[in-house]
C-alpha positions in Angstrom: 159.1 86.6 106.5 161.1 89.3 105.1 159.0 89.2 101.7 156.1 89.1 103.2 156.8 92.1 105.5 158.1 93.8 101.9 154.8 93.1 100.5 152.6 94.5 103.6 154.4 98.0 103.7 154.0 98.1 100.1 150.5 97.6 100.2 149.9 100.3 102.8 152.0 103.1 100.9 149.7 102.3 97.8 146.8 102.8 100.1 148.2 106.2 101.5 148.8 107.7 98.1 145.6 106.7 97.0 143.8 108.3 100.3 146.2 111.3 99.4 144.9 111.6 96.0 141.1 111.4 96.9 141.5 113.6 99.8 143.4 117.0 98.1 140.5 117.6 95.5 137.8 117.3 97.6 139.2 120.1 100.0 139.9 122.3 97.5 136.3 122.2 96.1 135.5 122.6 99.9 137.5 125.9 100.0 135.9 127.2 96.7 132.5 127.2 97.7 131.5 130.5 99.8 130.6 130.1 103.9 126.9 130.5 104.8 127.7 130.5 108.5 130.4 132.3 110.5 133.3 130.2 111.4 133.6 130.1 115.8 134.4 133.1 117.2 134.3 135.4 114.1 132.4 137.9 111.8 130.0 136.3 109.7 130.2 136.3 105.8 127.4 137.8 103.7 127.0 138.1 100.3 128.2 141.3 98.1 124.8 143.0 97.6 123.0 143.0 94.3 122.4 145.9 92.3 118.5 146.8 92.0 116.4 145.8 88.7 115.3 147.9 86.6 111.5 147.1 87.9 112.8 148.5 91.2 114.3 151.8 89.9 110.3 152.0 88.3 108.4 151.2 91.5 110.2 154.2 93.4 107.8 157.0 94.1 107.7 160.5 91.8 107.6 161.9 95.1 111.1 161.0 95.7 112.4 160.9 92.6 112.0 164.8 92.8 113.4 165.2 95.9 116.4 163.3 94.8 116.5 165.2 91.3 115.0 168.5 90.5 112.3 169.3 92.7 111.3 172.2 90.6 110.5 170.8 87.3 107.0 169.8 86.1 105.1 168.2 83.6 103.9 170.9 80.8 100.4 171.3 82.0 97.2 170.8 79.5 96.7 173.7 77.4 94.6 176.4 79.3 91.6 177.6 78.6 89.5 180.9 79.9 89.2 181.3 83.5 85.7 181.0 84.4 85.3 182.2 87.7 81.9 181.1 90.5 79.8 182.0 93.0 76.3 181.8 94.2 75.1 180.2 90.9 76.4 183.6 89.0 79.5 183.2 86.8 82.0 185.4 84.9 85.2 183.9 82.1 88.3 185.9 81.5 90.4 185.6 79.1 94.0 187.4 78.6 92.5 189.7 76.5 89.4 190.8 78.4 91.5 190.9 81.6 93.8 193.4 79.8 91.3 195.6 79.5 91.0 196.2 83.3 93.2 198.2 85.8 96.3 196.5 86.7 98.6 195.9 89.8 102.3 195.3 89.7 103.8 193.4 92.6 107.2 192.1 93.2 108.3 188.7 94.8 110.9 186.2 95.6 109.9 183.3 94.1 111.8 180.5 96.1 111.4 177.6 93.5 113.5 179.7 90.8 115.7 181.6 94.0 114.8 184.7 91.3 113.0 188.0 92.0 109.9 188.1 89.6 107.7 190.9 88.6 104.0 190.1 87.7 101.4 192.7 86.4 97.3 191.6 86.6 94.4 192.0 88.1 93.6 191.5 92.3 91.2 188.1 92.4 89.1 190.0 94.6 88.1 192.7 91.9 86.7 189.9 90.0 84.9 188.6 92.3 83.0 191.5 93.2 81.7 191.6 90.0 79.7 188.5 91.5 78.6 190.0 94.4 81.8 188.5 96.8 81.9 191.2 99.3 85.5 192.8 99.5 84.7 194.2 103.4 83.6 190.7 104.5 82.0 190.7 108.5 80.6 187.8 110.5 79.5 184.9 108.2 81.0 186.3 105.2 84.4 185.2 106.9 82.6 181.8 105.9 83.4 182.4 102.3 86.1 180.6 101.0 88.2 180.4 97.6 89.2 176.9 95.0 91.5 177.7 92.2 92.1 175.5 90.1 95.1 175.1 87.6 94.6 173.2 84.2 96.4 170.1 85.4 94.1 169.7 88.1 96.3 171.2 90.9 93.8 173.3 93.4 94.7 175.3 96.4 92.4 177.3 98.8 92.3 180.8 100.0 89.9 182.5 102.8 88.1 185.3 101.6 90.0 187.6 104.2 93.2 186.2 102.4 92.6 188.1 99.5 90.9 191.3 100.5 92.9 194.2 101.7 90.3 195.4 103.8 91.7 192.5 106.0 95.1 191.1 105.0 98.0 193.1 103.6 99.2 190.2 101.2 97.9 190.1 97.6 96.1 187.8 95.5 96.9 188.7 92.0 95.3 187.0 88.2 98.4 187.8 86.4 98.8 187.9 82.7 102.5 189.3 82.4 105.7 188.5 83.9 109.0 190.5 84.2 107.0 192.8 81.4 105.5 189.5 78.9 102.9 187.2 78.6 103.1 184.2 80.4 104.1 181.5 78.2 104.7 178.3 79.6 102.9 179.0 83.1 99.7 180.8 81.4 98.1 182.5 79.9 96.8 183.3 83.4 98.6 182.3 86.5 97.9 183.2 90.5 100.3 184.5 92.2 100.6 185.9 95.9 102.4 187.6 98.0 103.5 187.6 101.6 104.0 184.1 101.4 107.4 182.0 102.3 106.9 179.7 98.9 104.8 179.6 95.8 103.0 176.3 96.6 99.5 177.9 96.2 100.5 179.7 93.4 98.5 178.3 90.6 100.1 178.0 87.1 97.6 177.9 83.8 94.7 179.0 86.3 91.4 178.1 84.6 88.6 178.0 87.4 87.8 179.7 90.5 85.0 178.6 92.3 84.0 180.7 95.6 81.7 178.7 98.3 80.5 178.9 101.9 81.5 176.9 104.1 78.9 175.3 106.2 
């Protein structure tokens, strides 16, 4: 009987050792795997966010990139040709050379983009429009005339006739051919500049066209 009991105890011990040997590696493997669910009553475990791929950066809107970086930088515009002004089927073409022969006006403005005072010289836009029959002292329905100014890069702005004539408005809208005493280089040769505005959003670099139209 004693021999039988000893044999039984020995077998039980062997079985226990075998179970422990199998259980320990399994528990270690389970602990090494990240849990996808939170333990009861605890905080949820989340995977660390991955860095955005290159494609995600490439898909960032250009407007957002401008706001996050230098919002005042811009790509060089296509080479500007002469300025063509049109009104009621008539047109006139101006270059820096022909504009230089006209009486000039000088204005000093603070450029909110460059954070600097700048001095421009050129010819008031209304003086060029008068030559095509645009009234410089508008009345009644003549105030329906408006202007679309465009740069060589396709940027366009709109002014009403009342905004560009000194008979109505104190500000000056200038077709400038010089900046701080020098010919306009990168933004020229002609540039539309306006005084009396908080920021130069309606200035037009590399000015190539001004269309005088009438609203219906």
